N, C-alpha and C positions, 0 to 999 in steps of 0.2 A: 456630723459624720466626718471622719478624717478624710483628707484628700485621697481619692482612689489612685490617681496617677502616682503620687508620692509613695503610697503604701506598696503598690505593685513594683515600682522602680526599686524600692528598698528590698523587697522580696527577691527580685532578680539579682540584684547586687550581692545579697547575702548568700543565695543558693546556687547561682549559676556563674557569677563572675568572681566568686570567692573574695569579695571585698575590693576587687580591682575597680577603682573609681573611673572606669572607662566611660566616657560620655557618649551618649547616643540620643538622637532626637526622639521626641515623644511620638512622632509618626513613623519612625524607622521600623521596618519589618524585622521581627525577631528571627524569622527564617533566613532572610537575606543577610542579616548581620551575624548569623550562626550563633545566636544567643541561646536558642532553645531547639532541641530536637524533639522527636515524637514523645519520648518519655518526659521531657521537660514540659511539654504542653499538658500532659496528663497531671503532672505535679502542680502546674499553674492552675488548672481547673480545680483540683482538690483544695488548693489554697483559697481560691475565690469562693468556693462553696462553704468552706469552714469560716472564712473571715467575714463574709457578707450574708451568710445564711440563705444562699440561693442554690438552686439545682440547675446544673448545666446539662441539658439533654444532649444525647448523641448527635442529633441533627444540628445542634447549635455549635458544635466543635468544628468551626471553619475559620479560615483566615480573616474573613470580614469581622468576626467577633473577637478574635484572640491574637492577632499577629502584630500588634503594636500597643503602646501604652494608651494612645488615643482610642483605639478600637476596644480595648479591654474596659476602659472607663465608660465609654458609651454603652457597651453591652451590660455592664453591671448596673448602670443607672436605669436602663430599660427593664432589667429583671427586677430591680427593687421597686420600680413604679408599677409593675404588673400585679 
């Protein structure tokens, strides 16, 4: 499987930073860095569902699961293992 962090980083770069190679740490909060807004998080969820064949439940849409590259990677790995 392709590296989840790299895939999600590229998705954010292409869709939210418009190719601007702005560097941000893997554990940096998307909200604090103002990379994603509420619509952006919904788009990220759709991307994750389509890319990894997972279903993100409403109750799982929380910062602990989706607010950084590290959190997204851990969340996707848990969903794939289930």
